[in-house]
Structure formats: structure tokens, C-alpha cells
N, C-alpha and C positions, 0 to 999 in steps of 0.2 A: 265943576263936575270932574270926578276922577277919570283918567284916560280909559280904563276898562269900560266904564259906563258910557263914555262918549262913543267908543268903538261899537259897543252893543247897540246903542240907539241909532247909529249910522247904518248898521247892518239890517236892522228891522224897520228903518224909516219908511220905505215904500209900502210895506205891508201894513204898517200902522196907519199911515195917512189914507191908504185905500179903504181900510175899515172905518176910519174916523169920518170919511166923507160920505159913507153909505147911510142912507136914511132908513133902511128897512129894519135892521136889528132883529131879524128872525131868530138869531142864535139864542136870544134870551129866553124864548119860549120852550126850547128843547133842552136847555142846560139843566141838568138835575139839581144843581146847587141853587140856581135861580128859582126853580119850581117850588122849593121848600123854604127859601129865605126871602126872596124878592129884594135882595140887597144889591143895588145897582153897582156898588163898588166891587162886587165879586162876579160881574158879568164878563163874558168874552169881549164885549165892546170896551169895557173899562180897562181890561188888560192891554188892549191896543192903545187906547187913549193915553194911558200912563206913559207909553213909549214916546208918543208925540210930545208930551210934557217934558220927558227926559231929554228928548232931542232939542227942545227949546230952552233947556236949562232951568225949568221950573221946579223940578223935583229930582231926588236921587233914589236909588233902589232901596235904601234903608227906609224911606218914607212909605213904601207900598209893598215891601216884601211879604208881609204877613197876609195881605189880601190874596196873594197867589197860592196860598195853601188851599183855597176854596175852589179846587178843580179836581175832578176824578180822572181826567185824561181820557174821557170816553170818546171824544171826537164828534159828538152830536152837533156842536156848533159849526164845525168845519163843513159837515154835510149840508147844513141848513143855510149856510152863507150864500147870498146871491152870487158871489164870485165863483162858488163851486157849482151852483145850480145852472149857471150859464154854459158850463162846459158840456153838460149832458152826460158826463161820466163821473158820478159822485165819488166812486172809490179810488179813481186814479188821479184826478185833477181837483185839488181842493186847497182851501186855505190851510195855514199851518199854525193854528192857535195852540195846539198841544205842544208843538215845538217851541213856540214863543214862551209858554208858561214854564216849560222845562228850562229854557234859556235864562229867564229871569231868576228862577230858583238857583240855578248854577252860578249866575253872576252874584247873587246875594251871598252865597256861601263863600265865594272867592273874596268878597269884600268884608268877610267876617260877620255877616248878618245871619244868625241861625234861628230856627224855630225849635223850641225846647224838645218837643217829642221826637222830631226827626233827628236832631243832634244826638240824643240819647240812643235812639234806635241804631244809628250808624256806628256809634262808638261801641255799643254792645256787640254789633255784628263783627266788628274787627277784633274785639277782645275774645269772642267765642269762636276763634279760628274760622271766621268767614261763613258762619251760618247764623242767620238772624232770627227774628220773630219775638220770642219772649223768654221768661225765666225758665231755667232748666234745659235750654236747648243748646247743643254744641255740635261741632263737627264730628265728634266721635260717634254720634248717634244717627248721622244722616242716612245710613243704610239699614237701620234697625227694621224699617218697614218690610225688608226683603227676607227676614229671618225664616228659615225653613223652606224657602222656594228653590234653593240650590241653583242660583243664577251665577253665570260666569262673569268675570271682569274683563272689559276690553272687547276687542273684535271690531269688525267693519261697522256694525250698527250698535249703538248704545241707547239706553233709555235714561233720559234726564228727568229726575223727579224733583219738582219744586219744593222749597222748604215748608210751605204751608201744608201741602199734601203729605210730605214725609213725616212731619212731626204731629200734625193734628188730624189728618184724614188718611192714615196708612192703608185703610181698606180700598182706597181709590187706586193707588199704584199697584197694590196686590191684585186687584181685579184686572187691571190692564195687563199685568204680567201673565196672569192665568189665561186670559183670552188670547193673547198673542201666542202663548205656548200651544193652546188648543188648535190654533190655525197653522201651527208649524212654522211660525215666523221667528227667525233666529235673532237674538239680541243679547247684549251684555250690559254691565254697569260701568260707571266711571271708576277709575282707580281712587281718585281723591276729588270728590265733587264739592265745589264751593258754590255759594249763591250765584245766580246768573248775573247779578249786578243791576238788574232792571229797577228794583225799588230804590236803590241808592241814586241811580241816574234820575229817576222821577223826582226825588227829593232835593236834587241839586248837588249831590256829592259825586260828581263826575269822576274825580281822580280815583275814588274807591271803586266805582263801577268799572272803570277801565282795568284796574288792578285785578279784580275778580275775573273779568273777561279774558285777560292775558293768561291767567292761571288755567282757566278751563280749556282754552284753546291749546295750550301747551300739553295739558293732560290728554286731550283728544289726539293730538299729533303723536305723542309718545306711545299711545296704544294702537295706533293705526286706524283710528276711527275715520270713517268717510261719511257717516250718516247719523244724525241725532234725532231720536224720537222724543217729542215733548207732549205732555198731556195738559199742561197749564197754559192758558192763553197769554199770560204775562211773560212766561219764558219764550213763547213763540214770537211775540212781537219784539222782545229784546234780541233774540238770536237773528231775526230776519231784518231788523232795522238798526239797532244799536251796534251789533257786532260788525256788520259790513261797513258802518261808518267808522268804527275804530280801526279796522284792519284793511279796508279797501279791497282790491281785487285778490289779495292773498287769502281772503276768507273763502275757502273753497269747500266748506262743509255743507252737505245737504241737510236741510232742516225739515222734518216731517211732523205734521200735526197728527196725533194719534187718532183723533175722531175722523179725520179724512181717510186715514189708513184703514180704520175699522169699516167705514162705509164701503171702501173698495173691496175689502175681504168678503163682506156680505154680498156685494154685487157679483163677485166671482164664485160664490158658492162655497168658499172656504170656511165661512162661519154661517151657521143656520140656527138662528134663535127659534126655539121650539117649545119652551116651557111658558105657559100663559102667565102674564103678570097683570093681575086684575086691579088696575088703578085708573083713576080719571086724572089725566095730567095735562099740564101745559109746559112749554119750554121757555127758559130764560136765556136769551142770547147774551153771552159775554160780550161786552163792548169791544174788547180787543180782537175778537173774532169777526163779529158782524160789522159794526160801524167802522172799525179801523182796517180790517182785512177783507171784508166782503164774503166771509165764510158763514153761511147760514143754512145752506141746503143739506149738507152732509149730516149734521146732527139730526135733522128732521128725517132724513133717510134711515138713520139707525133707529129712531123711535118708531117709525112706521113699519119696521121689520119685526118689531117685538109683538108677538101675539098677546091678546088679552087687554092691551092698553086702549083706553078711550082717550084720544088726543084732541084737545081743543087748542087751536093755535091762537096767538094774540093778534090783535088787529094790526099792530106794527111789525109785520113779518120781516121786512128787509131792513134797510138802513135806519129806519125810524124806531128801532127797538128801545126798550127801557133800560135804565142803568140801576145797578145795585147799590152804588155809592161806595164800593169797597176799593176802588182803584186810585192811583195817583198819590198814594200816601195819605189820603184823607182820613182813613180809619185809624191811622197812627196818631195824627195830630188833633183830629176832631171826630172822635167816635160817635158823639151825639148827632152830628150831622149825617154821618154814614147811616146811622140807625133810622133817621127820618126818611132818607131816600129809599132805604130798603122797605120801610113800612109803606111808602107810596107804591113801590114796585109790587109788593105783595097784595096791595089793594086791587091792582089791575088783574092779578091772578084770581083773586076772590070773585071778581065780576064774571069770570068764566065758569064758576061753580065746580072747580077742581078740588081734589083732595091732596094733590101732589104737584110741586113745582120741580121740574127737572132742570138741572144746571150742568154745565161742563167747565166750571171755573172754581177751583178750590178756595180762592180768595173771596168769592161772593157767597160761598155756602154758609159761613158762620153768621154774618149779619142777616142773611135771608132766613135762615133757620130761626133766629131769635124773633124776627118780625112775623114769621109764620105761626108761632105758638099762639098768638092772640087770636088768630083766625082758624086754628085747627087745620092748617095746611102744612104738610110735611115737605121737606126738601131732600131730594135724592140726586146723587151724581149719575150722569148718563152712562158712564163706563160701568158703574156698579149694577145699574139696571140691566144692561146688556149681559153682563156676567151671570146675573140671576136667571135670565131667560135661556142662557146657554148651558146652565147647570154646573157652572164652575164656581165653587165657593171661594171667597177671597182668602 
């Protein structure tokens, strides 16, 4: 076994044996990939068992790297693990399956084992001056969404807009900007925004992710930024978990999730939704907010402040929420699997008799929208819905 793999197996040995010796395997029943495939090789338990085999010299990362594509990084397995359940605090003390999956993916890339879709995605991201997604996208257009809004650049607080929203859902950041302006909340834009690096890190391209992070932090420091507003759950988890890991205590930037800020502004009376929005809705919890960070109350606070809405909540309100299948790079490498998970999620919405599924995750919106067409259920972003009730057009 090559030395990097030996060191990796030693690092994860205790966690892997801990999982391997457990007989419960509750994680398999909440894993969205397992729910639609029933493939035991793609289960959280198999991900740990592979490390046991690596530690014993029975296999190398190249033998199993492709299996680790099959994870959305939602974190449901961590919450359902008996080792987390025993602690009594699901959100703070939990197993680290998501980190294990990211670690194996990173190890595979370092060993020269690539997945075709992820390799192409990361190469295109680097070629197109650090903004990813798909054809026709480039750094030069990353601030096109803000045209006509007359926003400043720099300042103590800036708004970071993820690439998915900037290029495919520009009405979302425009709605956020208009709502913040209505509340009198001051903010600017980055001088030169690169991708947050989160997708690259999730696919195993850690060097590229760190390079992006170093650029963004340097840009913030040069502009005197002290606070970063983020509307995308993927950016939020990258800035609050990956960036502190990269920079340690020197990372002193406050990261604010926009939906939490908006809930506070409504609470303070600085925003008063008043125009009725006549829809029957339910809410889709982004995995990186609810299951990964324990943020599920504030989005519901915003929804309940909007007049005219009939809100039917899902049965899995807190950490047991459903996944869209769009995270963890799965949609890049296996879009058909993402589509199946989104169809399953939309089926749960249909059981509630709603006409609209509200989400707060730009990455989840496209696959959920496609799944909703067959059931005549629309998908709307929470920030846009609030802007509509406040009477500010994007």
C-alpha cells in the first residue's frame, strides 16, 4: 500500500472500526442514495468498512474511489448513527462520515485516480478564471446579476453570491439585494470574486479549493471586509468549516447567513411583509443548513411572516429532513441519481397537497424544479417570495 494511503487508513482507523463493529446500520435507511439504489457498496457503512480493509492491506483507494461518488454530503447518516444518538446533541457531537468521504475523494485525486465528470468540472473551473458550472460561464460575468442595482464594491460588509445563483438564478441575489436595501442594511460586492472552493473540496480537488479560498480571503482583506453575507448554504458551510480549517485562528471574518439576517430584520420590524402571496406551500430544508448546521427555524419564521401563504410543514421538520440529491458533486458525476432523489423528495411534497415547494438553496432548485413538473408543483426561492411580499421587484 502506498504511504499516503497507509497514513490515511491509520488516521481513520478508530472511526472505521467503531462503525464496522456496530450492528445497527441505521444510516442506511436515511441515506438518500441508499433509498433510491439499495446498493450496499454505496452505503455509509461500506465507506467505513473500506477503510478497515485498507488498514489491513486488502484494498487500495483505486479499487473503491468510484463508490465514493455516491454521496450527497447531506449528513443524514451522521445524525442517525448510534454514536451520535448516544450524545443527545445531534448537531454538535456526531460521527464524521461526510469528512471521511471527502478525505477518500481527496486521497484518490492525490493518487491520480479521477472521476471523469469531476475532473472536467475542475479543469473548466480553472480555465474559466475560477468560476465554474457549465458552458458560457466565466469570471467576467460573475457580477452581471447586479446590473442596474448601483451597488458599491468593498466596505465592511459584502454580499457573496454563489456561482449557481449568479449565472442561473440571478433573480435570487437581486431579490436579496433589493430586500436588504429596503431595510437600510449597508453592503457591497467583492472586487474580484472567485468560486468559494466548496465544490472542488467536495470532489477531492483540495489544492484548487485552497487556492480559491486564499484568493477570496486576500480580496476581503484588501477591501477592509469584516463581514460576509451568504445566501447559498454551500457557501455558508464552506466559509464556516473549510475556511477555518485552511486558515486557523487567522480567519477572523464574520460569516452571516442571509436567511437568518432577514428573520432578524423581520423580528425587529425593519422588514414588514404586507402583500399577500396566495400559494399553498411547504418548505425544503437544505441539508447544509438543517442537517449540517441546525438551521431550520429562521426560514420558517420568514415563511410565517408572509401573508396569504398556506404553509404545510413536512413531518421531518428538524434534523430528519429530506435531501434533494444536488449536493456533494453528485449532480455533476451522476445527474440521473440526483434526479431520482429529487423525484423522491417531490413525492413527499405532493403528499401534503401543495402547489409550491419553497427552497433556500440555489443548487437544489434546478433538479427539484425538473422533478416538480411531473406533479405540477412549482419551486420558488424563499428570498424571492419575501421580496414579492415586500413589494420590491428583483
